[in-house]
Structure formats: C-alpha cells, structure tokens
C-alpha positions as CSV (number, residue, x, y, z in Angstrom):
1,X,119.9,106.3,98.8
2,X,119.4,102.6,98.6
3,X,117.0,100.5,100.7
4,X,118.2,96.9,101.2
5,X,118.2,94.0,103.7
6,X,120.4,94.7,106.6
7,X,123.7,92.7,106.9
8,X,126.0,91.8,109.7
9,X,128.3,94.6,108.7
10,X,125.5,97.1,109.4
11,X,125.3,96.4,113.1
12,X,127.3,99.4,114.2
13,X,125.1,101.8,112.2
14,X,122.0,100.1,113.5
15,X,123.3,100.4,117.0
16,X,123.8,104.1,116.6
17,X,120.1,104.5,115.7
18,X,118.9,102.1,118.5
19,X,120.7,104.4,121.0
20,X,118.9,107.4,119.4
21,X,115.5,105.7,119.8
22,X,116.0,104.8,123.4
23,X,117.3,108.3,124.2
24,X,114.0,109.7,122.9
25,X,112.1,107.3,125.1
26,X,114.3,108.1,128.1
27,X,113.9,111.9,127.7
28,X,110.2,111.5,127.4
29,X,109.7,109.0,130.2
30,X,112.8,108.8,132.4
31,X,110.6,107.1,135.0
32,X,110.3,104.1,132.7
33,X,113.3,104.1,130.4
34,X,117.1,104.1,131.1
35,X,119.4,106.4,129.1
36,X,122.5,105.3,127.3
37,X,121.2,101.9,126.4
38,X,119.7,100.1,123.4
39,X,116.9,97.7,122.7
40,X,119.0,94.7,121.5
41,X,122.5,93.3,122.2
42,X,124.7,92.7,119.2
43,X,124.1,89.0,119.6
44,X,120.3,89.6,119.5
45,X,120.7,91.8,116.4
46,X,122.7,89.1,114.7
47,X,120.0,86.6,115.5
48,X,117.3,88.8,114.1
49,X,119.3,89.4,110.9
50,X,119.8,85.7,110.4
51,X,116.1,84.8,110.9
52,X,114.1,85.0,107.7
53,X,111.0,85.6,109.9
54,X,112.4,88.9,111.1
55,X,113.5,90.9,108.1
56,X,115.3,94.2,108.7
57,X,115.7,96.8,106.0
58,X,118.3,99.7,106.1
59,X,118.5,102.9,104.2
60,X,122.1,103.5,103.1
61,X,123.8,106.3,101.4
62,X,127.6,106.6,100.9
63,X,128.1,103.7,103.3
64,X,126.2,105.3,106.1
65,X,123.0,103.8,107.7
66,X,120.4,106.5,107.5
67,X,117.5,104.5,108.9
68,X,116.2,101.0,109.6
69,X,112.9,99.1,109.7
70,X,112.7,96.0,111.9
71,X,109.8,93.7,110.7
72,X,108.4,90.3,111.7
73,X,106.1,87.9,110.0
74,X,103.1,86.5,111.8
75,X,100.7,83.9,110.5
76,X,97.3,82.7,111.6
77,X,96.9,79.0,110.9
78,X,94.4,76.5,112.1
79,X,92.0,79.0,113.7
80,X,88.4,78.1,113.9
81,X,87.4,81.7,113.4
82,X,90.0,83.3,111.2
83,X,91.1,82.3,107.7
84,X,94.8,81.7,107.3
85,X,96.5,85.0,106.9
86,X,100.1,86.1,106.8
87,X,101.1,89.6,108.1
88,X,104.3,91.6,107.9
89,X,104.4,93.6,111.1
90,X,106.5,96.7,111.2
91,X,108.0,96.5,114.7
92,X,110.4,99.5,114.7
93,X,111.3,102.2,112.2
94,X,114.0,104.8,112.9
95,X,115.6,107.6,110.9
96,X,118.9,109.2,112.0
97,X,118.0,112.5,113.5
98,X,120.5,114.3,111.1
99,X,118.5,112.9,108.1
100,X,114.9,113.6,109.2
101,X,112.7,115.5,106.7
102,X,114.5,113.9,103.7
103,X,111.9,111.2,103.2
104,X,114.1,108.3,104.4
105,X,111.3,107.0,106.6
106,X,108.8,107.1,103.7
107,X,111.3,105.2,101.5
108,X,111.7,102.5,104.2
109,X,108.0,102.2,104.7
110,X,107.4,101.9,101.0
111,X,110.0,99.1,100.7
112,X,108.5,97.3,103.6
113,X,105.0,97.6,102.1
114,X,106.3,96.3,98.7
115,X,108.1,93.4,100.4
116,X,104.9,92.5,102.2
117,X,103.1,92.3,98.9
118,X,105.9,90.3,97.3
119,X,105.6,87.9,100.3
120,X,101.9,87.4,99.8
121,X,101.0,89.0,103.0
122,X,97.3,89.8,103.7
123,X,98.4,93.0,105.6
C-alpha cells in the first residue's frame, strides 16, 4: 500500500468512498441526510485537488483507492491574542468498507501527521 497525494485520475475512486460515507450518515440520520449522494461534485473535487491549501491523500494498492484523507491548512495571522500558528486540519478520512481493519486509516493518519510536521504546522 502506498500513501500519496491524490490526483485527478483518482476522482472515481474518491467518489466511491464519498458515496460510502454519505450512506453511513443517511442510514444513521435519514431525517438529515439524503441517500445516494456525495459530499462534493467532480468539479469541486478537482478544485480541491488543485488547491495547495487543501491537500488530499489517498491510500492506493494495485491501482485501487483504499482510503482518503481530505485536509485543509488554516493560519492565524495578525491576532492581538494569538501568536501566528499554522494548522493542518483533517477534514474527512474514509477507508473503503472492504478494507477496514487493515490499518489503512492509521497509515493515512500517520502520513497526514508527518505532512503537518513537514509543513511547519503548530498542530
């Protein structure tokens, strides 16, 4: 398994996982969430992938996307109460239901954590 930055060619695999996530939400709270939908359009995903402020990592094995981690940088600047800090926020992490229990999520989290350190993030 390899953890790397997501690419445009990964959109179909990411979409499959986005549908899985929304289905979990729909089953748990059908009063709030629609079924059969996903969080982002393909155009929105492409925009996220092209934005250096919103890195996305994927776990890949044999050409299949096993999981993803959507992240976003936030920065505090010019505050009169807080020192300048940079944060890498982990917005969404998903592992394909067929791969759960194989430490894919742990590997994604560890890569995100290492990337935050490489990027001089405070947290």
